[in-house]
C-alpha positions as CSV (number, residue, x, y, z in Angstrom):
1,X,221.4,205.7,270.3
2,X,224.8,203.9,269.3
3,X,226.3,203.9,265.7
4,X,227.0,200.3,265.9
5,X,223.3,199.5,266.7
6,X,222.2,199.6,262.9
7,X,218.8,199.8,260.9
8,X,217.1,196.4,260.5
9,X,218.9,195.0,263.5
10,X,217.5,193.9,267.2
11,X,218.6,195.0,270.2
12,X,217.5,193.0,273.4
13,X,218.4,195.3,276.6
14,X,218.8,194.1,279.4
15,X,218.6,197.6,281.4
16,X,215.9,200.4,281.2
17,X,216.1,204.0,282.3
18,X,212.9,206.2,283.0
19,X,212.7,209.4,281.7
20,X,208.6,209.6,281.5
21,X,206.2,211.6,284.0
22,X,202.8,210.7,283.3
23,X,202.5,207.1,283.2
24,X,201.0,204.7,285.6
25,X,203.6,201.9,285.9
26,X,202.0,199.8,289.3
27,X,199.0,197.9,289.8
28,X,199.3,198.7,293.6
29,X,198.0,201.5,295.6
30,X,194.4,201.9,297.0
31,X,195.1,200.1,300.4
32,X,198.2,198.0,299.3
33,X,201.7,198.7,299.4
34,X,204.4,196.2,297.2
35,X,207.7,196.4,296.2
36,X,208.8,194.1,293.8
37,X,212.6,193.7,292.8
38,X,213.6,195.3,289.6
39,X,217.3,195.5,289.6
40,X,217.1,193.1,286.4
41,X,213.9,194.2,284.9
42,X,214.0,192.0,281.9
43,X,213.4,187.9,282.3
44,X,217.5,186.7,281.7
45,X,215.7,183.0,280.0
46,X,213.1,184.6,278.2
47,X,216.0,187.1,276.6
48,X,217.8,184.4,275.7
49,X,215.4,182.7,274.2
50,X,214.9,186.0,272.0
51,X,218.4,186.0,271.4
52,X,218.2,182.6,269.8
53,X,215.6,183.3,267.8
54,X,217.1,186.1,266.4
55,X,219.4,183.7,265.3
56,X,217.3,181.0,263.7
57,X,215.4,183.9,261.9
58,X,218.5,185.0,260.6
59,X,218.1,188.6,262.1
60,X,220.9,190.6,263.8
61,X,220.2,190.4,267.7
62,X,222.2,191.6,270.2
63,X,221.9,190.3,274.0
64,X,222.4,193.2,276.1
65,X,222.4,197.0,276.6
66,X,220.2,199.7,278.0
67,X,216.9,201.2,276.7
68,X,215.9,204.9,277.6
69,X,212.2,205.3,277.8
70,X,211.1,208.6,276.7
71,X,207.8,210.2,277.2
72,X,206.6,211.4,273.6
73,X,205.2,212.0,271.5
74,X,207.7,214.1,270.3
75,X,211.0,213.0,269.7
76,X,214.2,213.7,271.3
77,X,215.8,217.3,270.9
78,X,219.7,217.0,269.8
79,X,220.7,218.2,273.4
80,X,218.8,215.5,274.8
81,X,220.4,212.7,272.1
82,X,223.5,213.8,272.8
83,X,223.2,213.7,276.2
84,X,221.8,210.0,276.1
85,X,224.7,208.9,274.3
86,X,227.2,210.5,276.7
87,X,225.0,208.5,279.5
88,X,225.6,205.3,277.2
89,X,222.5,204.1,276.7
90,X,222.1,201.7,273.2
91,X,218.2,202.2,272.2
92,X,215.3,204.8,272.5
93,X,211.7,204.0,272.7
94,X,208.7,205.5,274.2
95,X,207.1,202.1,275.1
96,X,208.4,198.7,277.0
97,X,209.7,200.4,280.6
98,X,206.0,200.5,282.2
99,X,205.1,197.3,280.6
100,X,208.3,195.7,282.3
101,X,207.1,196.9,285.4
102,X,203.5,195.9,285.6
103,X,204.7,192.2,284.4
104,X,207.3,192.0,286.9
105,X,204.4,192.8,289.4
106,X,202.2,190.2,287.6
107,X,205.0,187.6,287.9
108,X,204.8,187.6,284.3
109,X,208.1,186.6,282.4
110,X,209.4,189.6,280.1
111,X,211.8,190.7,277.6
112,X,212.2,193.8,275.0
113,X,213.1,193.1,271.4
114,X,214.2,196.4,270.5
115,X,213.8,196.9,266.5
116,X,216.2,199.7,265.1
117,X,214.8,201.8,262.5
118,X,217.0,204.6,262.2
119,X,219.6,206.8,264.3
120,X,218.2,209.3,266.7
121,X,218.8,213.0,265.8
122,X,222.4,213.0,267.1
123,X,223.6,211.5,263.7
124,X,224.5,213.8,261.0
125,X,222.5,211.8,258.3
126,X,219.4,211.8,260.5
127,X,217.9,214.8,257.9
128,X,218.8,213.0,254.7
129,X,216.8,209.8,255.9
130,X,213.3,209.9,254.0
131,X,209.9,208.8,255.3
132,X,209.8,206.3,252.6
133,X,213.0,204.9,253.8
134,X,212.2,204.9,257.4
135,X,208.7,203.2,256.3
136,X,210.7,200.7,254.0
137,X,213.0,199.8,257.4
138,X,209.6,199.4,259.5
139,X,208.2,196.9,257.0
140,X,211.2,194.6,257.1
141,X,211.3,195.3,260.8
142,X,207.8,193.2,261.3
143,X,208.2,191.0,259.0
144,X,211.5,189.8,260.9
145,X,209.8,190.2,263.9
146,X,206.9,188.1,262.6
147,X,210.0,185.2,262.3
148,X,211.5,185.7,265.3
149,X,208.5,185.4,267.4
150,X,207.6,182.0,265.7
151,X,211.1,180.9,266.4
152,X,210.9,182.0,270.2
153,X,207.3,180.4,270.7
154,X,209.1,176.9,269.8
155,X,212.0,177.6,271.9
156,X,210.2,178.9,275.2
157,X,210.6,176.5,277.6
158,X,207.7,174.5,279.0
159,X,208.3,175.2,282.8
160,X,210.2,178.3,284.4
161,X,213.4,178.3,286.4
162,X,213.4,181.8,287.0
163,X,212.3,184.1,289.8
164,X,209.9,186.1,288.1
165,X,206.9,183.9,288.9
166,X,207.7,184.2,292.9
167,X,207.8,188.3,292.8
168,X,205.6,189.2,294.7
169,X,206.0,186.6,297.2
170,X,208.0,189.2,299.6
171,X,207.0,192.1,298.1
172,X,203.7,192.8,299.9
173,X,204.2,195.1,302.6
174,X,200.5,195.6,303.5
175,X,199.0,193.7,306.9
176,X,196.9,191.2,304.5
177,X,193.9,191.4,307.3
178,X,193.9,195.3,306.0
179,X,194.1,195.0,302.3
180,X,190.5,196.5,301.1
181,X,188.1,194.1,299.7
182,X,187.7,196.2,296.8
183,X,191.2,196.1,296.1
184,X,191.7,192.4,296.5
185,X,188.8,191.9,294.0
186,X,190.6,193.7,291.6
187,X,194.0,192.2,291.7
188,X,192.8,189.1,292.9
189,X,194.5,187.4,289.6
190,X,198.1,188.6,290.8
191,X,197.1,188.2,294.8
192,X,195.2,185.2,295.5
193,X,197.9,182.8,296.0
194,X,199.6,185.1,298.3
195,X,196.3,185.8,300.5
196,X,194.2,183.9,302.8
197,X,191.1,183.5,301.8
198,X,188.5,185.7,302.8
199,X,185.9,184.2,305.4
200,X,182.7,183.5,304.1
201,X,179.9,185.3,305.4
């Protein structure tokens, strides 16, 4: 969305904007209400690890920025693209935001590494980019991503000091005794540490 983010560069956003309408982005419902904090939607520690990994892998990785998540599968109109630019967004894609929300609810550290493939349709040279050129950038981005992931895995801390691991601690609003058994069983992996053990029958 910004000319400063060139193809083959990576952006590690710290904010998201949702333009989707039809996606499930929560584990909750079915008898349980929970509202996790989402003001800072990515794990700052994980994002820093990703930025450092980019440097070690020889890839330009810019820490910070806003990712706008669109519905797809169609791309933006020029009117939409120009509007998003006027709002100051950095990159656009069709994934990530729901992943970030679900990760927060599951208390998983999450960060996005957005790989720039081309400028959106706002750019005057957009229509001159061929499919072959885009595929070549995609292939190189995939190769660079593998290198970044290898470096990130090596640098990931053994223990967490972030707040991601306790995101649900004060988020569950439903009376614990009123949560339906089926819902509790379905969400056992993320809920059990916060719920009393069910009485044996």
